[in-house]
N, C-alpha and C positions, 0 to 999 in steps of 0.2 A: 331269777338270777341262779346264776350257777353254782357249783358247787365250792367251788374255791375261791369267790367274793370276787368274781370277777363277771363285765359283763361283756356277750359276745360284741355287743354292736360297737363297743370302743374296738374289738382289736381287730375289725372290717375297716376301722377311719384311718387308720393306718399301715393300708395296703394302699400298694399302687396299681395305674389302669389295666398291668399285665398280670391276669390269672392263671394264665396255662404256659406249658411249650407252644402251642399253634401262632399263639397270639405274639413271642418271643420273635418266633421262624417269620409273621409275616412285616412284624415290627422289623429288623433289622432288613430284610426286604425292598423295605419302603425306603428307609435309610441309607443303604448304602448298596443296594443294586440297580433298582429306577437311575439313581444320578448318576450311574456309571455310563447306561445305557442312553443317559440324554442328551451327554457329552458328547458320546460315540457319535451318537447320532449328526449332533450340530457340527462337529468335525466332519462328520461325509458332506454334510450337505456344501458345508463352505468350499471344501476340496475339490465336488466332484461336475462342479461346468464353467465353462470360460465364461463370465459374468462381466460386461461391460460397466466403465464407469458408468457412474449416475448421471444421468441426461446423454449421455453418447448413444446420438443416433445413427453415426458413422463412429463404428471403430476404429479405424484401420485411421481418420484423422486423428482422435480421440490418443491413440500412441506414438500417433507421429509430435505430435503436440507435446504429448510428456516426455519425449525423448530429443524435443529440437535444442541448441545451445542456446545461453545463455546472451551470452555474448551476439551484438551483430553488426557490421561493417557495415556501412552506406558510404558509397562512392556520390563525392557532391562533383562540381565543377568551382575548383578552388580560382579560375579567371570571373568568375560572374560578377557583372556588379552588384556594387553593393545596395541594398534597399534603404531609402531615405526613415528616418526618424517616423515620418507622420503614415509611410507603406505600413512602417512596423507593428505601429500604432492600432493601427485599422484592421490589420489581418491577426493582432495576437493581442492588445493591453485594450480594446474598447470595450470588449465583452464584458468587465469589469471598471475598469474607470472610466468609462461613459454614463454609467449609471450608479454607479461607488459600493456595486455590490460588493458581500462580503468588509466592508468596512473602509474599501478601498476609496484612496482621497480621488476628485471628479476632477475631470478634465475640466483647466479652468478656475479653477476653485482656489484663489489665493489664500485665503483662510484655511484648508485644508494643507498644501502644498507650504506655507510658510514654514513651518519645524523642520520638515523634510530636505528645504532647501535648505535649512541655516545647516546640516547634521555635513553640508556637501557631496558634491559629483560621485565622491567614491564611495560613498555609503550610501547614494540612491543607487546607483551601481551594483553592489556588492547585494543588497535588499534582489535585484530583479533576477541577478544571475542566478540568486545560490535560494531566494524564494524566501519569506518573510509572513509569520502569523498566518490568513489563507490562501494568499497570494504563490504558486508554486516555481520553483525554479525554472527561468526558461533561458538559460545554460544548457549547451548541449542541446534545445532541440532543432527547430527547423531555420530558427536564424546564427549569425554568427555573435559573438562577445557585441566587436562593433555596432553591430545594426541594432543589439541591445540596448546599446550605448547611445548611438542613435536615437532612439526612441524615448530611451529617459531625459535626453537632450528636452526631446521634442515636449516630452506632458513638463517637465519643471517650467522653462523656457516660458509656456504656456500658460501656468501658474504664479510666476515673476520672477522666475529665473534670468540670469546673463550667463545659462553657462556656453562654452564655445563647443560646436558639436565635433566627435572625433571623425581620426580622421581616419584611412586604410590603413593597415599595418605597411604591407606592398608598397604605397603610397611614400612613407616615413621611408623606407631603408632606400628606395632609388631614389630623391631625393638627398640622402645623406652620402650618397655611393657620386651623385652625378656632382655634389661639393667639389669645386677644387680644394686640396689638403694644405692646411698655411705651414709655412715653416716660418 
């Protein structure tokens, strides 16, 4: 025991890990200077080289894809003959409706088509053009809205409906223009 009645081991228990000025210098170096140099090194690494996009084997093509315009214009022949409902079904709809994939009503399955037919042609056409559940939108695709409507009528009629096939809008306009005006 010491002369003043205190134990020296009690004094050492309350001291920190830094006991001299050399340790203070090393602690400040590791706490402040090393992280600053690490950040400077990372900034230099990131800005130092021209790095192509991940997975881009052809940097010129990657740049062209990144700067391309968002919208595209596709010119089609407006006077081409319209496809029949069966042709559109085989080209676009049969992938899901022939097998019933993703909950699609199978072709000629009257039980599956019954409630849909009850909703009417307009509801079916709207679902086909805008999409419904797992079915993507067909409007604006490879076929015109009239052709998609013909495919809807083809499938619904095979399921028990009696819908009339939609006519081409140009034909309706030509028929109305050729009819004599009533006085």
